[in-house]
C-alpha positions as CSV (number, residue, x, y, z in Angstrom):
1,M,10.8,-22.7,-24.3
2,K,9.4,-20.4,-21.6
3,K,6.6,-18.2,-22.6
4,P,5.8,-14.7,-21.2
5,F,4.0,-15.0,-17.8
6,L,0.6,-13.5,-18.8
7,H,0.5,-15.7,-22.0
8,A,1.9,-18.9,-20.6
9,D,-1.0,-19.8,-18.3
10,P,-4.0,-17.5,-17.5
11,T,-4.3,-19.2,-14.2
12,N,-1.2,-17.5,-12.9
13,F,-2.7,-14.1,-13.8
14,I,-6.0,-14.9,-12.1
15,C,-4.2,-16.1,-9.0
16,C,-2.3,-12.9,-8.7
17,I,-5.5,-10.9,-8.9
18,L,-7.2,-13.1,-6.3
19,L,-4.2,-12.8,-3.9
20,A,-4.0,-9.1,-4.3
21,T,-7.8,-8.7,-3.8
22,S,-7.7,-10.9,-0.7
23,Y,-4.8,-9.0,0.8
24,I,-6.6,-5.6,0.4
25,G,-9.8,-7.0,1.7
26,A,-8.1,-8.4,4.8
27,S,-6.4,-5.1,5.4
28,T,-9.8,-3.2,5.5
29,A,-10.7,-4.5,8.9
30,A,-7.3,-3.4,10.4
31,Q,-6.9,0.0,8.9
32,A,-8.5,3.4,9.8
33,A,-10.2,5.4,7.2
34,A,-8.1,8.1,5.5
35,P,-7.5,9.6,2.0
36,D,-4.9,7.8,-0.1
37,F,-2.5,10.7,-0.5
38,D,-2.6,11.6,3.3
39,R,-0.9,8.3,4.2
40,P,2.9,8.1,4.6
41,F,3.5,4.7,3.0
42,Q,2.0,2.7,0.1
43,F,2.8,-0.7,-1.2
44,S,1.3,-1.9,-4.6
45,L,1.3,-4.9,-6.9
46,N,1.2,-4.1,-10.6
47,L,0.4,-6.5,-13.4
48,S,0.7,-5.1,-17.0
49,N,0.8,-6.1,-20.6
50,A,2.1,-3.7,-23.3
51,D,2.5,-3.7,-27.1
52,I,5.4,-1.3,-27.9
53,N,6.4,-0.1,-31.3
54,L,10.2,0.2,-31.5
55,K,12.2,1.2,-34.5
56,S,15.8,0.8,-35.6
57,D,17.8,2.1,-38.6
58,L,16.8,-1.0,-40.5
59,A,13.2,-2.0,-39.4
60,E,10.3,-1.5,-37.1
61,H,9.8,-4.0,-34.2
62,N,6.8,-4.8,-32.0
63,V,7.6,-5.7,-28.5
64,N,5.0,-7.6,-26.5
65,L,5.9,-7.0,-22.8
66,D,4.5,-8.5,-19.6
67,R,5.6,-7.1,-16.3
68,I,4.9,-8.2,-12.7
69,A,6.1,-5.3,-10.4
70,I,5.9,-4.1,-6.9
71,S,6.2,-0.4,-5.9
72,V,6.7,1.3,-2.6
73,F,6.1,5.1,-2.2
74,S,6.8,7.2,0.8
75,Q,5.9,10.9,1.2
76,A,8.6,13.6,1.1
77,D,6.0,16.2,2.0
78,P,2.2,16.1,2.1
79,R,1.8,16.6,-1.7
80,L,4.9,14.7,-3.0
81,Q,5.5,11.0,-3.0
82,L,8.9,9.4,-3.9
83,G,9.2,5.7,-4.5
84,F,10.9,2.8,-6.2
85,V,9.7,0.1,-8.6
86,T,11.1,-3.4,-9.3
87,G,9.9,-6.6,-10.8
88,S,10.2,-9.2,-13.5
89,S,9.8,-8.7,-17.3
90,Y,8.9,-11.2,-20.0
91,L,8.9,-10.1,-23.7
92,T,9.0,-11.1,-27.3
93,L,10.5,-9.1,-30.1
94,D,9.2,-9.5,-33.7
95,N,10.9,-8.8,-37.0
96,D,14.3,-9.7,-35.5
97,P,16.0,-12.9,-36.9
98,P,18.4,-13.5,-33.9
99,S,15.5,-13.6,-31.4
100,A,13.0,-15.5,-33.6
101,G,11.1,-18.0,-31.5
102,M,12.6,-16.7,-28.3
103,S,10.9,-15.3,-25.2
104,L,13.3,-13.0,-23.3
105,N,13.0,-12.9,-19.5
106,G,14.6,-10.7,-16.9
107,Y,14.0,-7.8,-14.5
108,H,13.3,-4.1,-14.3
109,A,14.0,-1.6,-11.6
110,G,13.8,2.2,-11.1
111,L,12.7,5.3,-9.3
112,A,9.4,7.2,-9.5
113,M,7.7,10.3,-8.2
114,R,4.1,11.6,-8.2
115,S,2.2,14.6,-6.9
116,R,-1.4,15.8,-6.8
117,W,-3.0,19.2,-6.1
118,G,-6.6,20.0,-5.2
119,S,-9.3,17.9,-3.7
120,N,-12.0,17.0,-6.3
121,P,-11.1,17.1,-9.1
122,Q,-7.4,16.7,-8.6
123,L,-4.6,17.6,-10.9
124,G,-1.6,15.2,-10.9
125,V,1.8,14.7,-12.4
126,H,4.0,11.7,-12.4
127,A,7.5,10.7,-13.6
128,R,9.5,7.4,-13.6
129,Y,12.8,6.0,-14.8
130,L,13.3,2.3,-15.3
131,Y,16.2,0.1,-16.4
132,Q,15.2,-3.2,-17.9
133,D,17.4,-6.2,-18.8
134,T,16.0,-9.3,-20.6
135,R,17.8,-12.3,-22.2
136,N,17.6,-15.8,-23.5
137,E,20.0,-18.3,-25.1
138,T,20.0,-21.5,-27.0
139,A,22.8,-23.8,-28.0
140,T,23.6,-21.6,-31.0
141,Q,22.3,-18.1,-30.1
142,T,22.3,-15.7,-27.2
143,V,20.1,-12.5,-27.3
144,V,20.1,-9.7,-24.7
145,L,17.7,-6.8,-24.9
146,S,18.3,-4.0,-22.4
147,W,16.8,-0.6,-22.2
148,H,16.4,2.7,-20.4
149,E,12.8,4.0,-20.1
150,W,11.6,7.4,-19.0
151,T,8.0,8.4,-18.4
152,A,6.3,11.7,-17.5
153,G,2.7,12.5,-17.4
154,I,-0.1,14.8,-16.3
155,S,-3.7,13.8,-15.4
156,A,-7.0,14.9,-13.9
157,T,-8.8,12.7,-11.4
158,L,-12.5,12.9,-10.4
159,L,-13.7,11.1,-7.3
160,L,-17.3,10.0,-7.3
161,G,-19.1,9.0,-4.1
162,G,-15.8,9.1,-2.2
163,Q,-14.6,5.8,-3.6
164,L,-14.8,5.6,-7.4
165,E,-11.9,7.3,-9.1
166,L,-12.0,8.3,-12.8
167,R,-8.8,9.5,-14.4
168,A,-7.8,10.9,-17.8
169,G,-4.5,12.4,-19.0
170,W,-1.5,12.3,-21.2
171,A,1.9,10.5,-20.8
172,H,5.2,10.9,-22.6
173,H,7.5,7.8,-23.0
174,E,11.1,7.5,-24.1
175,V,12.7,4.1,-24.6
176,D,16.4,3.8,-25.5
177,A,17.1,0.1,-26.1
178,R,20.0,-2.1,-27.3
179,R,19.7,-5.6,-28.6
180,R,22.9,-7.7,-28.6
181,A,23.1,-11.0,-30.4
182,T,26.0,-13.5,-30.2
183,G,26.3,-16.9,-31.8
184,N,25.2,-17.9,-35.3
185,I,24.3,-14.2,-35.7
186,N,26.6,-11.6,-34.2
187,E,25.0,-8.2,-34.2
188,T,24.2,-5.1,-32.0
189,R,21.2,-3.0,-32.8
190,R,19.9,0.2,-31.2
191,L,16.1,0.6,-30.9
192,E,13.9,3.4,-29.8
193,L,10.2,4.2,-29.3
194,A,8.6,5.1,-32.6
195,A,6.5,7.9,-31.1
196,S,6.4,9.1,-27.5
197,G,2.9,10.5,-26.7
198,Q,0.0,8.5,-25.3
199,G,-3.5,9.1,-24.0
200,L,-4.2,7.8,-20.5
201,L,-7.4,6.5,-19.0
202,G,-7.9,5.0,-15.5
203,L,-10.6,3.6,-13.3
204,A,-10.1,2.7,-9.6
205,W,-12.0,1.8,-6.5
206,R,-10.7,3.1,-3.1
207,T,-11.6,1.3,0.1
208,I,-12.2,3.2,3.4
209,S,-9.0,1.7,4.8
210,G,-6.6,3.1,2.1
211,G,-6.8,0.2,-0.3
212,H,-6.8,0.8,-4.0
213,M,-7.8,-1.5,-6.9
214,G,-7.7,-0.1,-10.4
215,V,-7.0,-0.5,-14.1
216,R,-5.1,1.9,-16.4
217,L,-5.0,2.1,-20.2
218,L,-2.4,3.8,-22.4
219,G,-2.7,4.3,-26.2
220,G,-0.4,5.2,-29.0
221,D,2.9,3.4,-29.7
222,Y,3.2,2.3,-26.1
223,R,-0.2,0.5,-25.7
224,Q,-0.6,-0.8,-22.2
225,V,-3.2,-2.3,-19.8
226,E,-2.1,-2.3,-16.2
227,F,-3.9,-3.7,-13.1
228,R,-2.9,-2.2,-9.8
229,F,-3.6,-3.4,-6.2
230,A,-2.4,-1.1,-3.5
231,Q,-2.6,-0.6,0.3
232,T,-1.4,2.3,2.3
233,F,-0.1,2.1,5.8
234,R,0.8,4.3,8.7
C-alpha cells in the first residue's frame, strides 16, 4: 500500500531539496539584484508536513498530511501579490475504522494573496483558500476525504544583513472536511478543525538575484513544518 511521500522514502524528500537548491543557485548568475517584493513574478516549490487535529460529532481524529506544492504569484500593484497554489496531497486519518491502514492520496488547489508594508521591519498579511481531495480503495472499502481550507494571518518580518529574514506572527485556519466511506462500511462523516489559531515562526535566506530559501513553523492544532524554495523573475 502506498505510503505518504515524506514518510515512504526520505531520499525523495532530500532530492526535492537538492533540486530546488540547485535551481535557485543556477538562477543567481542570470538574475539582477532586486528586493523580493519589487519583482512582478514569483515561482516557488513548497514541501510540508502537518499534524492536524480534526473533530467530528463522535470522535477526534489526527491527520498526518504531506504536501508537495507549487505556487505562482503576480503583483496586482506594488504592495499586493495575487497567486495560485496547486500540488499533491498524501495523508493518513487515525481513529477512523473505514480508513484504518489506508494512505489517502490526491491533490489540492486554490488561490492566495499576500501584502507587506514598510521596509525593515515589515508588517505582512496573507490569506489563502484551498480545496483538497484525497482517496483510496481496496477490494472491500473505498474512502474519500475532501475538504475546504481557509487561512488568514498577520506577521512581522525583520531583515538582517540584507539577506537573513526572521518572521513571527499568527495564523487562523478553518478546515471543513467530509469523509465518505462505501463498501463494508457505508458512512459519511463531517470533520472540522478542533481549534483555529496558530503561532507562526519563519527563517529564510534571500539571494541577491531574488531567490528565497526558507522554513516556516506553525503550532496549535494545525502543526506544520514547511520548506519553501522560490525564485522571482522579471
